[in-house]
C-alpha positions in Angstrom: 0.1 18.6 -66.0 -1.7 17.8 -69.3 -5.4 17.3 -69.6 -5.0 13.6 -70.4 -3.0 13.1 -67.2 -5.7 14.8 -65.2 -8.3 12.6 -66.8 -6.2 9.5 -66.0 -5.9 10.5 -62.4 -9.6 11.2 -62.4 -10.3 7.7 -63.8 -8.2 6.2 -61.0 -10.1 7.9 -58.2 -13.5 7.8 -59.7 -16.6 9.1 -58.1 -19.7 7.6 -56.6 -23.1 8.9 -56.3 -23.6 7.8 -52.6 -20.9 8.0 -50.0 -20.4 5.0 -47.7 -21.4 5.5 -44.1 -18.4 5.6 -41.8 -18.7 6.1 -38.0 -16.8 9.2 -36.8 -15.2 8.9 -33.4 -16.4 11.4 -30.9 -14.1 14.1 -29.5 -11.9 13.2 -26.6 -14.0 15.3 -24.2 -17.1 13.4 -25.2 -15.4 10.1 -24.9 -14.0 10.9 -21.4 -17.3 12.3 -20.1 -18.7 10.1 -17.3 -22.4 9.8 -16.4 -23.7 10.8 -13.0 -24.5 7.2 -12.2 -21.0 6.1 -12.9 -19.5 8.9 -10.8 -21.8 8.0 -7.9 -21.0 4.3 -8.1 -17.2 4.9 -8.4 -17.3 7.4 -5.5 -19.3 4.9 -3.4 -16.6 2.2 -4.1 -13.8 4.5 -3.1 -15.6 5.7 0.0 -16.5 2.1 1.1 -12.9 1.0 0.4 -11.4 3.9 2.4 -13.9 3.2 5.2 -13.0 -0.4 5.4 -9.3 0.4 5.4 -9.8 2.9 8.2 -11.9 0.4 10.1 -9.3 -2.3 9.7 -6.5 -0.1 11.1 -8.7 1.4 13.8 -9.6 -2.1 15.1 -6.0 -3.2 14.7 -4.8 -0.2 16.7 -7.3 -0.8 19.5 -6.4 -4.5 19.6 -2.7 -3.6 19.9 -3.5 -1.1 22.7 -5.6 -3.6 24.5 -2.9 -6.2 24.1 -0.2 -3.8 25.4 -2.4 -2.9 28.4 -3.0 -6.6 29.2 0.7 -7.4 28.9 1.6 -4.5 31.2 -1.1 -5.4 33.7 0.1 -9.0 33.9 3.7 -7.9 34.2 2.7 -5.4 37.0 0.8 -8.2 38.8 3.8 -10.5 38.6 6.3 -7.9 39.7 3.9 -6.7 42.5 3.5 -10.3 43.7 7.3 -10.8 43.7 7.8 -7.5 45.6 5.2 -8.5 48.2 6.8 -12.0 48.6 10.3 -10.6 49.0 9.1 -7.9 51.4 7.3 -10.5 53.5 10.4 -12.7 53.6 12.6 -9.8 54.6 10.1 -8.7 57.2 10.2 -12.2 58.7 14.0 -12.3 58.7 14.2 -8.9 60.4 11.5 -10.0 62.9 13.6 -13.1 63.8 16.6 -10.8 64.4 14.4 -8.5 66.5 13.1 -11.4 68.6 16.5 -12.9 69.1 18.0 -9.6 70.1 15.0 -9.0 72.5 15.8 -12.4 74.2 19.5 -11.5 74.6 18.6 -8.1 75.8 16.2 -9.5 78.5 18.8 -12.0 79.6 21.4 -9.3 79.9 19.1 -7.1 81.9 18.4 -10.0 84.4 22.0 -11.0 84.8 24.7 -10.0 82.4 27.4 -12.4 83.8 26.2 -15.6 82.2 25.5 -14.1 78.8 28.1 -15.4 76.3 27.3 -14.9 72.6 29.6 -17.7 71.5 27.6 -20.2 73.6 24.3 -18.6 72.7 25.0 -19.2 69.0 23.9 -22.7 69.3 20.8 -21.7 71.3 19.6 -19.2 68.6 19.9 -20.9 65.2 17.2 -18.7 63.7 19.3 -15.6 64.5 22.5 -16.9 63.0 20.6 -18.2 59.9 19.7 -14.6 58.9 22.3 -12.5 60.7 25.9 -12.4 59.5 27.1 -11.3 63.0 25.9 -10.6 66.5 28.0 -8.5 68.8 28.0 -6.5 72.1 30.0 -3.3 72.1 30.9 -0.8 74.9 30.3 3.0 74.9 33.3 3.5 72.6 31.9 1.0 70.0 34.6 -1.5 70.7 33.4 -5.1 70.5 33.4 -7.0 73.8 31.5 -10.1 72.7 30.9 -11.5 69.2 29.8 -14.8 67.7 33.0 -14.4 65.6 35.8 -14.6 68.1 38.3 -12.8 65.9 36.2 -9.6 66.0 36.5 -9.1 69.7 38.6 -6.0 70.6 38.0 -4.3 67.3 35.7 -1.4 66.6 32.3 -2.2 65.1 33.2 -0.7 61.8 36.7 -2.1 61.6 35.6 -5.6 62.4 33.9 -6.0 59.1 36.6 -4.7 56.8 37.4 -8.3 55.8 33.8 -9.2 55.1 32.1 -8.7 51.7 30.7 -5.4 52.6 29.2 -3.9 49.5 31.4 -6.0 47.1 30.1 -7.5 43.9 29.2 -11.2 44.2 28.6 -13.7 41.4 26.1 -16.3 42.5 24.8 -19.4 40.9 21.6 -19.2 38.8 19.6 -20.6 41.7 20.8 -17.7 43.9 23.2 -19.7 46.1 26.8 -19.0 46.6 29.1 -20.0 43.8 31.3 -22.9 44.8 33.4 -23.0 41.7 33.1 -22.5 37.9 32.4 -26.2 37.2 29.3 -26.1 39.6 28.1 -23.0 37.9 28.4 -24.6 34.5 26.6 -27.7 35.7 23.7 -25.8 37.2 22.7 -24.2 33.9 21.7 -20.7 33.2 23.5 -17.4 33.6 25.2 -16.4 36.9 23.5 -13.8 39.1 25.4 -10.7 40.2 24.5 -9.2 43.6 25.8 -6.4 45.8 24.7 -6.5 49.4 25.5 -3.8 51.9 25.6 -4.4 55.7 22.5 -3.4 57.6 22.9 -2.9 61.4 20.1 -3.6 63.8 21.0 -2.0 67.2 19.5 -2.2 70.7 20.7 -0.4 73.8 21.7 -2.4 76.9 20.6 -1.1 80.3 24.1 -1.5 81.8 26.8 -0.4 81.6 25.8 2.9 80.2 26.3 3.3 76.4 26.7 -0.4 75.7 25.0 -1.7 72.6 23.6 -5.1 71.3 23.6 -5.4 67.6 23.4 -7.7 64.6 24.4 -7.2 61.0 21.9 -8.4 58.3 22.4 -9.4 54.8 19.3 -10.3 52.7 20.3 -13.7 51.5 16.8 -14.7 50.6 16.6 -11.7 48.3 18.9 -13.3 45.8 17.2 -16.7 46.0 13.7 -15.3 45.5 14.9 -13.2 42.6 16.5 -16.2 40.9 13.2 -18.2 41.3 11.1 -15.4 39.7 12.8 -15.5 36.3 12.0 -12.0 35.3 14.4 -11.7 32.4 18.0 -10.7 31.7 17.8 -7.1 32.7 15.6 -7.6 35.7 16.7 -6.4 39.2 15.6 -6.7 42.8 16.7 -4.2 45.5 16.3 -3.0 49.1 16.2 0.7 49.5 16.3 2.7 52.8 13.4 5.2 52.4 14.7 7.3 55.3 18.0 8.2 53.6 17.6 7.0 50.1 20.5 4.7 50.4 20.8 1.4 48.5 21.0 -1.6 50.9 21.1 -4.5 48.4 20.7 -5.0 44.6 20.6 -8.1 42.5 20.9 -8.2 38.8 22.8 -6.2 36.1 22.5 -3.0 38.1 24.8 -4.5 40.8 27.9 -4.0 38.7 28.3 -0.3 39.2 25.2 0.9 41.1 24.5 4.4 42.2 24.2 3.8 46.0 22.5 7.1 46.7 19.3 7.3 44.8 17.6 9.9 46.9 17.5 12.4 44.0 16.2 10.0 41.3 12.7 9.9 39.9 12.4 6.3 41.1 13.0 7.3 44.7 10.3 10.0 44.4 7.9 7.4 43.1 8.5 4.7 45.7 8.6 7.1 48.6 5.0 8.4 48.0 3.2 5.2 48.9 3.8 1.8 50.6 3.2 -0.3 47.4 2.6 0.3 43.7 4.1 0.2 40.3 6.1 2.7 38.2 7.6 2.9 34.7 10.8 4.8 34.2 14.6 4.8 34.6 16.0 2.7 37.4 17.8 4.9 40.0 20.9 2.6 40.1 21.7 2.5 36.4 19.1 4.6 34.4 17.7 1.7 32.4 14.0 2.0 31.6 12.2 -0.7 33.6 8.7 -1.5 34.9 9.1 -1.3 38.7 7.0 -2.8 41.5 7.7 -1.7 45.1 6.5 -2.8 48.5 7.3 -1.6 52.0 8.8 -4.1 54.5 6.3 -4.1 57.4 6.3 -0.8 59.2 10.0 -0.3 58.6 11.6 2.4 56.5 12.8 -0.2 54.0 11.3 -0.7 50.5 11.6 -3.8 48.2 11.9 -2.9 44.6 11.5 -5.5 41.8 11.9 -4.3 38.2 11.9 -5.9 34.7 13.3 -4.4 31.5 10.5 -2.6 29.6 11.7 -4.0 26.3 11.5 -7.6 27.6 8.1 -7.0 29.2 6.6 -5.7 26.0 8.4 -8.2 23.7 5.4 -10.5 23.4 3.1 -7.6 22.8 5.4 -6.2 20.2 5.5 -9.5 18.4 1.7 -9.7 18.5 1.5 -6.1 17.3 3.8 -6.8 14.4 1.6 -9.8 13.4 -1.6 -7.8 13.8 -0.1 -5.0 11.6 0.9 -7.6 9.0 -2.6 -9.0 9.0 -4.1 -5.5 8.7 -1.7 -4.8 5.8 -2.8 -7.9 4.0 -6.5 -7.1 4.7 -5.9 -3.5 3.3 -4.3 -5.0 0.1 -7.3 -7.3 -0.2 -9.8 -4.4 0.2 -7.9 -2.3 -2.4 -7.7 -5.3 -4.8 -11.4 -5.8 -4.5 -12.1 -2.1 -4.9 -9.9 -2.1 -8.0 -11.6 -5.1 -9.4 -15.0 -3.5 -8.9 -13.8 -0.3 -10.5 -12.5 -2.2 -13.4 -15.7 -4.1 -13.7 -17.7 -0.9 -13.6 -15.5 0.6 -16.4 -15.8 -2.6 -18.4 -19.6 -2.6 -18.0 -19.8 1.0 -19.0 -17.7 0.3 -22.1 -19.9 -2.7 -22.9 -23.0 -0.6 -22.7 -21.5 2.1 -24.7 -20.5 -0.3 -27.5 -24.0 -1.9 -27.2 -25.6 1.5 -27.8 -23.2 2.1 -30.7 -24.1 -1.3 -32.2 -27.8 -0.5 -32.0 -27.3 2.9 -33.6 -25.1 1.4 -36.3 -27.6 -1.4 -36.9 -30.4 1.1 -37.4 -28.3 3.2 -39.7 -27.3 0.2 -41.7 -30.9 -0.8 -42.1 -31.7 2.7 -43.3 -28.8 2.6 -45.7 -29.9 -0.7 -47.1 -33.4 0.6 -47.6 -31.9 3.7 -49.4 -29.7 1.4 -51.5 -32.6 -0.8 -52.5 -34.7 2.3 -53.4 -31.7 3.8 -55.3 -31.1 0.6 -57.2 -34.7 0.5 -58.3 -34.6 4.1 -59.4 -31.3 3.4 -61.2 -32.8 0.5 -63.1 -35.8 2.6 -64.2 -33.5 5.4 -65.2 -31.2 3.1 -67.1 -34.2 1.7 -69.0 -35.3 5.2 -69.9 -31.8 6.2 -71.0 -31.6 3.1 -73.2 -34.9 3.9 -74.8 -33.9 7.5 -75.5 -30.5 6.5 -76.8 -31.8 3.7 -79.0 -34.5 5.9 -80.6 -32.5 9.1 -81.2 -31.9 10.1 -84.8 -28.5 11.5 -84.0 -25.6 9.4 -82.9 -25.3 9.2 -79.1 -22.7 7.5 -77.0 -22.4 7.6 -73.2 -19.1 7.4 -71.3 -18.7 6.9 -67.5 -16.5 9.0 -65.3 -13.5 7.0 -66.4 -14.2 7.9 -70.0 -15.1 4.4 -71.0 -17.9 3.6 -73.3 -21.1 2.3 -71.7 -24.0 2.9 -74.2 -24.4 3.9 -77.8 -27.2 3.8 -80.4 -27.3 2.4 -83.9 -26.6 5.8 -85.5 -23.4 6.2 -83.6 -22.3 2.6 -84.2 -23.0 3.0 -88.0 -20.4 5.7 -88.1 -17.7 4.0 -86.1 -18.4 0.5 -87.3 -18.0 -2.8 -85.5 -15.0 -1.5 -83.6 -17.2 -0.3 -80.7 -17.3 -2.4 -77.6 -18.4 -1.8 -74.0 -15.7 -0.4 -71.7 -13.8 1.0 -74.7 -11.7 4.0 -73.8 -12.6 7.3 -75.5 -9.0 7.8 -76.7 -9.2 4.5 -78.6 -12.5 5.5 -80.1 -11.3 8.8 -81.6 -8.1 7.2 -82.7 -9.4 4.2 -84.7 -11.3 6.0 -87.5 -8.2 8.1 -88.3 -5.5 5.6 -88.1 -6.6 2.2 -87.1 -3.2 1.3 -85.5 -3.7 3.9 -82.7 -0.5 5.8 -83.6 -2.3 9.1 -84.3 -0.5 11.7 -82.2 -3.5 14.0 -82.2 -5.7 11.5 -80.3 -5.0 13.1 -76.9 -5.9 16.5 -78.2 -9.1 15.2 -79.6 -10.0 13.7 -76.2 -9.3 17.1 -74.6 -11.5 19.0 -77.0 -14.4 16.6 -76.5 -14.1 16.6 -72.7 -13.9 20.4 -72.7 -17.4 20.5 -74.4 -16.1 22.7 -77.3 -19.2 23.7 -79.4 -17.2 23.4 -82.6 -16.6 19.8 -82.0 -14.5 17.5 -84.3 -15.2 16.8 -87.9 -16.1 13.2 -88.6 -16.8 11.5 -91.9 -19.9 9.4 -92.1 -20.2 5.9 -93.7 -21.7 7.5 -96.9 -19.0 10.2 -97.1 -21.2 12.9 -95.4 -19.6 15.4 -93.1 -20.6 15.0 -89.5 -19.7 16.8 -86.3 -18.7 15.0 -83.1 -19.3 17.0 -80.0 -18.7 16.3 -76.3 -21.1 17.2 -73.6 -19.5 16.8 -70.1 -21.8 16.2 -67.2 -21.3 17.4 -63.6 -20.9 13.8 -62.4 -17.8 13.3 -64.5 -19.5 11.4 -67.2 -19.4 12.4 -70.9 -22.0 12.3 -73.7 -20.9 12.3 -77.3 -23.4 13.7 -79.9 -22.9 12.9 -83.6 -24.9 14.9 -86.2 -24.5 16.8 -89.3 -25.1 20.4 -88.2 -21.8 22.3 -88.2 -23.4 25.4 -86.6 -25.2 23.5 -83.8 -25.0 25.1 -80.3 -25.8 22.8 -77.4 -28.4 24.1 -75.0 -27.3 24.3 -71.3 -27.9 21.0 -69.8 -29.0 21.3 -66.1 -28.0 18.7 -63.6 -31.6 17.5 -63.4 -31.6 16.8 -67.1 -28.2 15.1 -67.1 -29.3 12.8 -64.2 -32.5 10.8 -64.2 -33.1 12.0 -60.7 -31.2 14.3 -58.2 -28.6 12.4 -56.3 -29.6 12.1 -52.7 -27.4 13.8 -50.2 -25.0 11.5 -48.4 -26.2 10.3 -45.1 -25.4 12.4 -42.1 -22.3 11.3 -40.2 -23.2 9.8 -36.9 -21.2 11.0 -33.9 -20.2 7.9 -32.0 -19.2 8.1 -28.3 -16.3 5.6 -28.1 
């Protein structure tokens, strides 16, 4: 690269005496550093938000537990009440059978000849209302008298083969016998399935030896009371013999294919330990999880069991629990949203305060720079006046060029040599070219500029206005400016010009860069 190209690049960039103040961003670690107060406040927001969320779910969990407990207690009360009602009804029915059999037994003991069960059927309507059959059998268990004439002469067991002994029955929704499909449809609701086994109540007669008086019992009221309770689709009601663990009757879905012997089931173990209570577990007849209530029938070894499906019992509580969890979830989202808003506000406040501190520092720095600029401007004006006085009164020709090698000042002696062609902001290359070839076509002009800018002591010969031989020398300054001296001493050697002499006053150091915490 030629010297003139370097000078042109230097003229494009230029140089200034004072550097402009520019904020420098702080390092990333400094920008991300949090103050102790911010950490404490942010931590407090997080702790409070987590505590509120935990409290919300704790309260929700306890409310759900309380609701489940209340629902179960109410269901247990309803089932226990139904079991007690059915047990009382069955006890009354069995008591009527006992009383009726006692009357027949006493009459037989006084005089057995006039005792005729067919005729007595009209005398004992309470007995026939609850008893399916009343009979007298001999020592071989052959029926000698019966309210059903067709059973006479048959064995006790064989006489009931044509009766619905343990068969599945489909009853109307009100618990009564199903007349036909049209009646069932008109009654509304779903049919009730029941399976009732024969229960025999036997009393011995005083004569002849071995003769028995008996009645068969089917719990008809069990179905009716079960239908009135309305305990759900999977609810059941049953009579269980606690002596043998045999099933005597069952109403509900479990009647389809029940396990008649439940002596080895957990349900039987639960109901055989006390006379009344509740129990949650699998039903002995079909294994479905139900809530059971049981109640003993008087002082007999018969237990009434009423049960409702656990899923149906807890359905209202589960619906309320789902609603409570939804509300708790919404409350949790609201708490987290508020905590996020507070955290964002804290961060925004911190950023605002940081920028406020930056603004105050920048404002102070700007005021200081303005004061320095005003002071520097005053010094520059004084220095310019001094330089003008020196240049104007010097006997030799003097010309000053800025860092772009453009003419700024000259004295009369210098202008006398170069004539009226001088003008402010005139390039140095045009100055050294005009005296030689006024059209600017001198190819040696660039070399002349290079010699002058190099500060060559020999300088360049220059003819004066009166034909005298003069020497044009260049004196480069550290700031990039150039001083041209024009005199007549060919052997002149310039003395070293220190920076202090070249500049009116030492240039102040650029202001320290301010570290800004973004």
